[in-house]
KEMI-884569 format. One record per residue (C-alpha): x, y, z; residue in three letters. Coordinates in steps of 0.05 Angstrom, whole numbers, padded with zeros to 5 digits, always signed. Layout:
! residues N
XYZala/...
END
This chain:
! residues 550
+01022+00481+01521unk/+01001+00408+01523unk/+01050+00352+01509unk/+01000+00322+01459unk/+01031+00322+01389unk/+00977+00336+01338unk/+00978+00308+01267unk/+00997+00358+01213unk/+00932+00375+01176unk/+00930+00343+01107unk/+00915+00409+01072unk/+00973+00445+01106unk/+01035+00469+01070unk/+01105+00485+01095unk/+01126+00558+01085unk/+01200+00572+01096unk/+01215+00643+01120unk/+01290+00653+01130unk/+01310+00594+01174unk/+01242+00578+01203unk/+01191+00529+01174unk/+01121+00554+01186unk/+01058+00514+01175unk/+01000+00547+01138unk/+00933+00529+01108unk/+00917+00561+01041unk/+00846+00577+01021unk/+00833+00586+00947unk/+00772+00614+00912unk/+00751+00645+00846unk/+00738+00720+00848unk/+00683+00732+00798unk/+00693+00808+00797unk/+00768+00805+00786unk/+00761+00743+00742unk/+00820+00708+00773unk/+00838+00660+00829unk/+00851+00688+00898unk/+00883+00657+00959unk/+00889+00671+01033unk/+00943+00641+01078unk/+00929+00624+01151unk/+00989+00607+01195unk/+00974+00552+01246unk/+01043+00537+01275unk/+01113+00516+01257unk/+01159+00455+01250unk/+01207+00445+01307unk/+01257+00388+01298unk/+01211+00359+01245unk/+01149+00360+01291unk/+01087+00403+01282unk/+01079+00453+01339unk/+01012+00491+01334unk/+01008+00565+01353unk/+00962+00586+01410unk/+00903+00604+01366unk/+00903+00538+01329unk/+00915+00498+01393unk/+00855+00532+01425unk/+00813+00518+01365unk/+00829+00444+01367unk/+00822+00442+01443unk/+00885+00401+01448unk/+00875+00363+01513unk/+00898+00294+01531unk/+00846+00244+01508unk/+00827+00194+01563unk/+00834+00121+01544unk/+00771+00080+01542unk/+00759+00007+01548unk/+00692+00010+01512unk/+00703-00035+01451unk/+00644-00004+01416unk/+00682+00062+01411unk/+00747+00031+01386unk/+00766+00038+01313unk/+00834+00039+01279unk/+00823+00088+01223unk/+00782+00150+01207unk/+00804+00173+01139unk/+00783+00217+01080unk/+00752+00172+01028unk/+00715+00208+00972unk/+00774+00244+00940unk/+00823+00187+00935unk/+00768+00137+00918unk/+00745+00180+00860unk/+00816+00184+00832unk/+00837+00111+00843unk/+00770+00085+00818unk/+00779+00127+00755unk/+00845+00092+00744unk/+00811+00025+00754unk/+00752+00039+00708unk/+00794+00069+00652unk/+00837+00005+00650unk/+00900+00041+00672unk/+00906+00001+00737unk/+00897-00064+00700unk/+00953-00046+00651unk/+00998-00028+00710unk/+00983-00093+00746unk/+01000-00134+00684unk/+01068-00100+00678unk/+01089-00084+00750unk/+01047-00129+00793unk/+00990-00113+00841unk/+01031-00082+00897unk/+01071-00035+00854unk/+01009-00016+00813unk/+00971+00003+00877unk/+01031+00043+00900unk/+01039+00080+00834unk/+00965+00098+00829unk/+00964+00121+00902unk/+01025+00166+00890unk/+00992+00194+00828unk/+00929+00210+00868unk/+00973+00243+00921unk/+01006+00286+00867unk/+00939+00308+00840unk/+00909+00325+00908unk/+00971+00359+00935unk/+00993+00388+00868unk/+01064+00367+00879unk/+01113+00314+00856unk/+01149+00314+00923unk/+01140+00248+00960unk/+01168+00264+01029unk/+01099+00274+01060unk/+01064+00216+01027unk/+01067+00175+01093unk/+01025+00229+01128unk/+00978+00230+01069unk/+00968+00154+01072unk/+00952+00158+01146unk/+00895+00206+01133unk/+00868+00183+01065unk/+00837+00116+01045unk/+00880+00082+00992unk/+00876+00017+00953unk/+00879-00045+00997unk/+00935-00075+00956unk/+00983-00020+00979unk/+01048-00047+01009unk/+01057-00036+01084unk/+01125-00003+01078unk/+01115+00066+01047unk/+01169+00106+01082unk/+01208+00158+01043unk/+01266+00111+01031unk/+01219+00058+01001unk/+01187+00110+00956unk/+01255+00133+00931unk/+01273+00060+00916unk/+01207+00052+00878unk/+01221+00113+00834unk/+01290+00086+00817unk/+01263+00016+00806unk/+01209+00035+00756unk/+01253+00089+00726unk/+01308+00039+00708unk/+01261-00013+00678unk/+01255+00008+00605unk/+01229-00059+00582unk/+01169-00055+00630unk/+01155+00016+00608unk/+01152-00006+00536unk/+01105-00063+00555unk/+01060-00012+00589unk/+01059+00031+00526unk/+01042-00030+00484unk/+00982-00046+00530unk/+00960+00026+00524unk/+00964+00021+00448unk/+00917-00038+00449unk/+00863+00006+00480unk/+00861+00052+00419unk/+00802+00045+00371unk/+00819+00034+00297unk/+00791+00103+00278unk/+00831+00142+00330unk/+00870+00207+00318unk/+00936+00213+00354unk/+00969+00279+00372unk/+01044+00282+00383unk/+01078+00342+00413unk/+01131+00362+00463unk/+01145+00412+00517unk/+01203+00432+00561unk/+01210+00419+00636unk/+01258+00459+00679unk/+01310+00419+00718unk/+01342+00433+00784unk/+01398+00384+00769unk/+01453+00394+00718unk/+01478+00323+00724unk/+01420+00291+00685unk/+01438+00263+00616unk/+01386+00304+00578unk/+01392+00371+00615unk/+01411+00427+00568unk/+01407+00503+00569unk/+01345+00527+00534unk/+01301+00589+00528unk/+01250+00593+00584unk/+01178+00617+00577unk/+01197+00680+00616unk/+01256+00696+00572unk/+01329+00682+00588unk/+01358+00612+00594unk/+01348+00555+00643unk/+01367+00482+00650unk/+01313+00438+00620unk/+01295+00371+00590unk/+01248+00355+00533unk/+01184+00316+00545unk/+01144+00287+00487unk/+01073+00258+00493unk/+01028+00217+00448unk/+00954+00224+00462unk/+00890+00194+00433unk/+00836+00246+00417unk/+00773+00204+00419unk/+00794+00152+00471unk/+00830+00200+00518unk/+00886+00148+00523unk/+00954+00174+00543unk/+00994+00127+00500unk/+01067+00142+00508unk/+01118+00192+00534unk/+01192+00200+00526unk/+01246+00249+00549unk/+01300+00278+00507unk/+01354+00332+00509unk/+01327+00400+00526unk/+01360+00434+00466unk/+01335+00386+00413unk/+01284+00418+00365unk/+01218+00382+00352unk/+01232+00375+00278unk/+01288+00324+00287unk/+01249+00276+00334unk/+01206+00245+00280unk/+01251+00184+00264unk/+01255+00165+00338unk/+01180+00173+00345unk/+01163+00127+00287unk/+01212+00074+00312unk/+01178+00074+00380unk/+01110+00069+00347unk/+01132+00006+00312unk/+01158-00024+00377unk/+01094-00013+00416unk/+01048-00034+00359unk/+01010+00029+00340unk/+00963+00012+00281unk/+00981+00045+00215unk/+00907+00056+00203unk/+00908+00111+00256unk/+00917+00183+00233unk/+00972+00222+00269unk/+00969+00297+00278unk/+01029+00344+00282unk/+01037+00419+00289unk/+01080+00459+00241unk/+01142+00451+00284unk/+01150+00381+00254unk/+01141+00402+00182unk/+01200+00388+00136unk/+01209+00353+00070unk/+01250+00299+00105unk/+01195+00285+00155unk/+01141+00283+00101unk/+01183+00233+00062unk/+01194+00192+00126unk/+01119+00189+00142unk/+01101+00170+00070unk/+01157+00118+00067unk/+01132+00085+00131unk/+01060+00088+00105unk/+01035+00127+00166unk/+00971+00168+00156unk/+00981+00239+00180unk/+00956+00311+00182unk/+01010+00364+00192unk/+01006+00440+00196unk/+01056+00477+00153unk/+01085+00547+00150unk/+01070+00586+00087unk/+01144+00602+00078unk/+01157+00533+00049unk/+01169+00543-00026unk/+01121+00487-00047unk/+01066+00518-00004unk/+01077+00587-00035unk/+01078+00556-00104unk/+01011+00523-00089unk/+00982+00590-00065unk/+01006+00626-00128unk/+00979+00571-00174unk/+00910+00576-00143unk/+00907+00650-00122unk/+00841+00669-00156unk/+00806+00609-00124unk/+00812+00640-00054unk/+00764+00695-00074unk/+00715+00646-00105unk/+00658+00634-00056unk/+00646+00564-00084unk/+00709+00547-00043unk/+00679+00574+00021unk/+00687+00529+00082unk/+00618+00531+00115unk/+00617+00550+00188unk/+00689+00575+00189unk/+00689+00640+00148unk/+00746+00614+00105unk/+00760+00595+00034unk/+00802+00533+00019unk/+00837+00499-00039unk/+00868+00430-00041unk/+00921+00408-00089unk/+00969+00349-00097unk/+01043+00363-00091unk/+01104+00319-00103unk/+01160+00321-00052unk/+01224+00302-00090unk/+01273+00251-00063unk/+01345+00260-00043unk/+01412+00231-00065unk/+01409+00182-00007unk/+01336+00165-00020unk/+01316+00186-00090unk/+01244+00161-00085unk/+01194+00219-00085unk/+01128+00221-00048unk/+01060+00252-00063unk/+01020+00291-00011unk/+00957+00332-00009unk/+00965+00406+00009unk/+00904+00441+00039unk/+00909+00517+00038unk/+00861+00562+00075unk/+00850+00638+00071unk/+00816+00684+00121unk/+00804+00756+00100unk/+00792+00777+00172unk/+00859+00747+00195unk/+00894+00779+00136unk/+00867+00848+00154unk/+00887+00840+00228unk/+00957+00815+00210unk/+00968+00872+00160unk/+00944+00925+00209unk/+00991+00900+00263unk/+01050+00892+00216unk/+01044+00962+00186unk/+01034+00992+00255unk/+01098+00957+00279unk/+01136+00987+00220unk/+01111+01057+00236unk/+01132+01049+00309unk/+01200+01021+00289unk/+01212+01080+00242unk/+01196+01130+00297unk/+01241+01094+00346unk/+01297+01093+00294unk/+01296+01168+00280unk/+01294+01180+00356unk/+01354+01135+00367unk/+01314+01083+00407unk/+01311+01025+00357unk/+01359+00966+00358unk/+01407+00962+00298unk/+01399+00886+00302unk/+01323+00885+00296unk/+01292+00834+00249unk/+01247+00889+00221unk/+01308+00919+00185unk/+01298+00868+00129unk/+01239+00909+00106unk/+01283+00970+00094unk/+01341+00991+00049unk/+01407+00979+00084unk/+01416+01041+00130unk/+01481+01081+00120unk/+01480+01109+00190unk/+01465+01092+00262unk/+01396+01101+00293unk/+01379+01173+00308unk/+01415+01204+00247unk/+01376+01189+00183unk/+01306+01162+00171unk/+01297+01092+00143unk/+01275+01078+00072unk/+01226+01021+00064unk/+01239+00964+00017unk/+01170+00960-00013unk/+01184+00894-00049unk/+01201+00861+00017unk/+01139+00891+00050unk/+01094+00869-00007unk/+01122+00798-00004unk/+01108+00795+00071unk/+01037+00823+00065unk/+01020+00779+00005unk/+01016+00715+00045unk/+00981+00742+00107unk/+00915+00707+00122unk/+00938+00641+00092unk/+00952+00577+00131unk/+00960+00506+00108unk/+00957+00432+00125unk/+00991+00372+00092unk/+00965+00301+00091unk/+00974+00235+00056unk/+00898+00230+00055unk/+00850+00263+00006unk/+00793+00289+00048unk/+00747+00349+00048unk/+00782+00414+00068unk/+00731+00424+00124unk/+00743+00354+00151unk/+00819+00363+00152unk/+00812+00430+00188unk/+00764+00404+00241unk/+00806+00342+00254unk/+00868+00385+00263unk/+00834+00434+00310unk/+00818+00377+00359unk/+00893+00372+00373unk/+00887+00426+00427unk/+00875+00366+00472unk/+00950+00353+00472unk/+00963+00423+00497unk/+00912+00409+00553unk/+00951+00346+00570unk/+01014+00387+00581unk/+00973+00436+00621unk/+00949+00378+00665unk/+01021+00354+00676unk/+01047+00423+00694unk/+00986+00451+00731unk/+00943+00395+00759unk/+01001+00349+00774unk/+01051+00404+00792unk/+01106+00376+00747unk/+01140+00442+00728unk/+01210+00423+00750unk/+01248+00357+00755unk/+01277+00351+00825unk/+01310+00283+00818unk/+01386+00280+00816unk/+01393+00216+00775unk/+01366+00195+00707unk/+01329+00134+00735unk/+01297+00175+00790unk/+01271+00227+00741unk/+01246+00172+00695unk/+01206+00144+00754unk/+01177+00212+00770unk/+01158+00223+00697unk/+01121+00156+00697unk/+01082+00176+00759unk/+01065+00243+00727unk/+01043+00206+00665unk/+00997+00162+00707unk/+00969+00223+00744unk/+00957+00260+00679unk/+00921+00199+00651unk/+00874+00198+00711unk/+00859+00272+00707unk/+00847+00271+00632unk/+00800+00211+00638unk/+00760+00246+00693unk/+00755+00312+00655unk/+00731+00273+00593unk/+00680+00236+00636unk/+00657+00302+00666unk/+00648+00332+00597unk/+00592+00288+00572unk/+00518+00283+00585unk/+00495+00219+00619unk/+00429+00184+00628unk/+00413+00147+00693unk/+00347+00110+00690unk/+00299+00157+00653unk/+00334+00221+00674unk/+00388+00257+00634unk/+00442+00298+00667unk/+00483+00355+00637unk/+00559+00349+00639unk/+00589+00354+00709unk/+00637+00407+00684unk/+00577+00454+00680unk/+00573+00448+00756unk/+00644+00436+00780unk/+00716+00444+00761unk/+00755+00380+00775unk/+00787+00409+00838unk/+00720+00433+00864unk/+00691+00364+00853unk/+00749+00330+00890unk/+00741+00378+00948unk/+00666+00368+00952unk/+00667+00292+00954unk/+00724+00294+01004unk/+00674+00297+01062unk/+00658+00223+01052unk/+00694+00187+01109unk/+00723+00117+01115unk/+00724+00078+01181unk/+00753+00011+01202unk/+00745-00026+01268unk/+00796-00065+01308unk/+00761-00128+01285unk/+00775-00114+01211unk/+00706-00087+01192unk/+00705-00027+01145unk/+00649+00021+01129unk/+00634+00089+01100unk/+00605+00148+01137unk/+00545+00188+01114unk/+00540+00197+01038unk/+00499+00255+01013unk/+00453+00243+00954unk/+00490+00292+00910unk/+00556+00256+00924unk/+00527+00188+00908unk/+00499+00217+00843unk/+00568+00246+00824unk/+00599+00176+00829unk/+00541+00147+00788unk/+00546+00200+00734unk/+00620+00184+00726unk/+00608+00109+00728unk/+00651+00102+00791unk/+00598+00080+00841unk/+00631+00012+00852unk/+00678+00039+00905unk/+00618+00063+00946unk/+00588-00007+00943unk/+00653-00042+00961unk/+00695+00000+01011unk/+00735-00063+01028unk/+00776-00047+00966unk/+00809+00007+01009unk/+00846+00011+01075unk/
END
């Protein structure tokens, strides 16, 4: 084996098997027949004392021989790096205004570092920073990047930005200024698993796979039309969404969110207290509500015949709808009542499906009970007379009144708002809030932030900010890829019809960046389709000015 030490390929990953760290390259593709992603792993060597040692097959492929030195100045250059992928991401941050906001708050050097780390997280799908130095050696990054980017410096950066709450709030305030007056804001939260138990907000909570795990809460505020990621916050992992409203409104006031903007909440935030709080603070809102609230059921009962009146049909949605005004009474502490509009919708198709499933579940439960297989603690027992024996001895007797009450409200769903609008408009505005779910998907899937790996509060805060920046870049790009554009006289369909985001990043990755020992920089060959991609996204400036990178 030669004594030449090759650079670890940028698309390689470390695979630990027992006590050995192997190096592998993963190939991913979409299997159209199986309709799912597939992957193939190719081992190319291992890590020995932290250094990459290729196996025989990979060494032969690379033809690892000692390169003879040359004195020909025309052949000398300092850097040969991947350009297209990082340029697309960092230029998206620049064009969207995110980089400018970061510069105003943190300064040019830190802003370049934060955007570069965010690009690294997107490309590598990881929040780990220990290999960023290798990444920076093989990828063109903004010219304002500080020279010292060793692991220790990156750790200090995370702690620095994570401890600076005042700067974070200034960033949110700048983000708020980018919202149009007619914007709709979605607010929601998710849970992130935590490897550390020492963090302030780590609590035991139910995981997606069942059981319990250590986790923190992560809330996000997102603009539907603008695509602006406005604000995030962390909170204790066992805190339910419904009690976070007061904190949210306080933060909105601090960062200057206009009260003309309509905020959208899912039904997990619906309570009389929250409705009074929103009305008291004169915030416009649309909120989904469960039908088990007494004032919702009263509204259904008062308007029951109207749901079978086709004059109340919501065109294009196969629904009927009724709107009515309801008064939410005050409390002893705050006796002032508030008035809201309740929008109730009914779907016959949904009602039939829900009834079929419910009745089928009852039949299955009754069979399991008589066979001794049912749980005596099942929630379905509330639809039966109290059993006088254990499962397996006597059949259950249905409580038809309880069954009828359950079935009666199937097919209904509702919204609440302080605004009087058309039922169709309220429904269509609310349904756009799936964008907030996509944002969480970006954070967990595209950015790889499924688990917090920091062991201090400030470190995790810094990692969350970098994930927020990365998610902002991804969401902006996906939004830009989703629209038709016109260049000259020719119109182009959305780029998403041709590429996924990851496919696009991989394709433009063949654009190379070179720099000479004299300081000259230039780009390698750029295919016409790649140049057109940058133009369709409005990001062609980086192709015209490669000196912005190093």
